[in-house]
C-alpha positions as CSV (number, residue, x, y, z in Angstrom):
1,X,8.2,37.1,75.0
2,X,7.9,37.2,71.2
3,X,10.9,37.1,68.9
4,X,10.1,40.7,67.7
5,X,10.0,42.1,71.2
6,X,13.2,40.2,72.1
7,X,15.0,41.5,69.0
8,X,13.8,45.0,69.7
9,X,15.0,45.0,73.3
10,X,18.3,43.7,72.2
11,X,18.6,46.6,69.8
12,X,17.8,49.1,72.6
13,X,20.2,47.5,74.9
14,X,23.1,47.4,72.5
15,X,22.3,51.1,71.5
16,X,22.3,52.3,75.1
17,X,25.5,50.6,76.0
18,X,27.2,51.8,72.9
19,X,26.0,55.4,73.5
20,X,26.4,55.6,77.3
21,X,28.6,52.6,78.3
22,X,25.8,51.0,80.3
23,X,22.6,49.3,79.3
24,X,19.4,48.9,81.1
25,X,19.0,46.0,83.6
26,X,15.6,45.2,82.3
27,X,13.4,46.4,79.4
28,X,9.7,45.9,78.9
29,X,8.3,46.7,75.5
30,X,4.7,46.7,74.1
31,X,4.0,47.1,70.5
32,X,0.8,49.3,69.9
33,X,-0.2,49.7,66.2
34,X,2.8,51.4,64.6
35,X,4.5,52.4,67.9
36,X,6.9,50.6,70.4
37,X,6.4,51.7,74.0
38,X,9.4,50.6,76.1
39,X,10.1,51.0,79.8
40,X,13.8,50.8,80.7
41,X,14.7,49.8,84.3
42,X,18.1,50.3,85.9
43,X,19.0,52.7,83.1
44,X,20.3,55.6,85.0
45,X,24.2,56.2,84.6
46,X,26.4,56.9,87.6
47,X,26.8,60.5,86.5
48,X,23.0,60.9,86.3
49,X,22.8,59.4,89.9
50,X,25.4,61.8,91.1
51,X,23.5,64.7,89.6
52,X,20.2,63.6,91.1
53,X,21.7,63.5,94.6
54,X,22.8,67.2,94.5
55,X,20.3,69.9,95.5
56,X,20.2,71.4,92.0
57,X,19.6,67.8,90.7
58,X,16.8,67.2,93.1
59,X,15.2,70.6,92.3
60,X,15.4,70.1,88.4
61,X,14.7,66.4,88.5
62,X,11.7,66.4,90.8
63,X,9.5,65.1,88.0
64,X,11.7,62.1,87.3
65,X,11.6,58.7,89.2
66,X,14.9,56.8,89.9
């Protein structure tokens, strides 16, 4: 992993932890021209997990993968 990717992933992890109290377990980032494309794994919060387990959450979150 390049230094640029590592530093960018650390920024994302710190920001998520600061905002939501939990950072992702793993981050995969690819830089394409002037964009950063990141996939965050293990990023769902306990509250989001609970909502996803309810009938309303399953209905509204059917397009999401957990």
